[in-house]
C-alpha positions as CSV (number, residue, x, y, z in Angstrom):
1,X,38.3,72.8,-0.6
2,X,38.4,69.8,-2.9
3,X,35.3,67.7,-3.4
4,X,36.8,64.6,-1.8
5,X,37.8,66.7,1.3
6,X,34.3,68.1,1.6
7,X,32.7,64.7,1.2
8,X,34.9,63.3,4.0
9,X,33.7,65.8,6.5
10,X,31.5,64.6,9.4
11,X,27.8,65.6,9.5
12,X,28.6,67.8,12.4
13,X,31.4,69.6,10.6
14,X,29.1,70.1,7.5
15,X,26.4,71.5,9.7
16,X,28.7,73.8,11.6
17,X,30.2,75.2,8.4
18,X,26.8,75.7,6.8
19,X,25.4,77.3,10.0
20,X,28.4,79.8,9.9
21,X,27.7,80.5,6.2
22,X,24.0,81.3,6.9
23,X,24.9,83.4,10.0
24,X,27.4,85.5,7.9
25,X,24.7,86.2,5.3
26,X,22.6,87.8,8.1
27,X,19.3,87.2,6.3
28,X,17.9,84.6,8.7
29,X,16.9,84.4,12.3
30,X,18.8,82.1,14.7
31,X,16.0,79.6,14.7
32,X,15.8,79.5,10.9
33,X,19.6,79.0,10.8
34,X,19.3,76.1,13.3
35,X,16.4,74.5,11.5
36,X,18.0,74.9,8.1
37,X,21.3,73.4,9.3
38,X,19.4,70.3,10.5
39,X,16.9,70.0,7.6
40,X,19.5,70.5,4.9
41,X,21.2,67.2,5.9
42,X,18.0,65.2,6.1
43,X,18.9,63.3,2.9
44,X,22.4,62.5,4.2
45,X,20.9,61.0,7.4
46,X,18.1,59.1,5.7
47,X,19.7,57.8,2.5
48,X,23.4,57.2,1.8
49,X,26.4,59.5,1.4
50,X,26.7,58.5,-2.2
51,X,23.1,59.6,-3.0
52,X,23.4,62.8,-1.0
53,X,26.6,63.9,-2.7
54,X,25.3,62.9,-6.1
55,X,22.3,65.2,-5.6
56,X,24.5,68.0,-4.2
57,X,26.9,67.9,-7.2
58,X,24.3,67.2,-9.9
59,X,24.1,69.8,-12.6
60,X,21.8,72.8,-12.2
61,X,19.3,71.4,-14.7
62,X,18.7,68.1,-13.0
63,X,19.2,69.1,-9.3
64,X,15.5,69.8,-8.4
65,X,14.1,66.7,-10.0
66,X,16.9,64.4,-8.6
67,X,16.6,66.0,-5.2
68,X,12.8,65.6,-5.1
69,X,13.0,62.0,-6.2
70,X,15.6,61.1,-3.5
71,X,13.7,63.1,-0.8
72,X,10.5,61.3,-1.6
73,X,12.3,57.9,-1.4
74,X,13.9,58.8,1.9
75,X,10.6,60.2,3.4
76,X,8.7,57.0,2.4
77,X,11.4,54.7,3.7
78,X,10.6,53.2,7.1
79,X,7.0,54.4,6.8
80,X,7.8,58.0,8.0
81,X,4.5,59.7,8.7
82,X,5.4,63.0,7.2
83,X,5.6,61.8,3.7
84,X,3.8,64.6,1.9
85,X,4.7,67.1,-0.8
86,X,5.1,70.0,1.7
87,X,7.8,68.0,3.5
88,X,9.6,67.4,0.1
89,X,9.4,71.1,-0.9
90,X,10.5,72.3,2.6
91,X,13.5,70.0,2.6
92,X,14.3,70.8,-1.0
93,X,14.5,74.5,-0.1
94,X,17.1,73.8,2.7
95,X,19.0,71.3,0.5
96,X,19.2,73.9,-2.2
97,X,20.6,76.5,0.2
98,X,23.1,73.9,1.5
99,X,24.1,73.1,-2.1
100,X,24.8,76.8,-2.7
101,X,27.1,76.7,0.3
102,X,28.9,73.6,-0.8
103,X,29.4,74.9,-4.4
104,X,30.8,78.1,-2.9
105,X,33.5,76.3,-1.0
106,X,34.4,73.7,-3.7
107,X,37.5,74.4,-5.7
C-alpha cells in the first residue's frame, strides 16, 4: 500500500490489520495480540494523526527518541495518572512492533 492510503485508514482498520499480522506470526498469545493492537495506537488516539504518522515514518535512528518524547507528551496531557517511564516503555514496545507492520506493508 502507498503511505497516503495507509494514513487514510480508520483506527479500526489499522488495528484489524495489525492484529492479523501479529496472529500470523504466531509468537503471541491472543491476549497479547489484543493488548498490543490497542496499545500500539495509543499515540494516534491521544495526540494527532500528523504526530502519530511522523513518528511511525521517522528514520530508524530517531524513531525511539521521537516516539518517547511524543508518548510522554500524550501521557502527561489531561493529567493522565499513568504518566511514568514504565508506561512510556510499554507503549514504545507496542508502537515499535506496529511500526514494523506498517513498514512491511508500505510500498
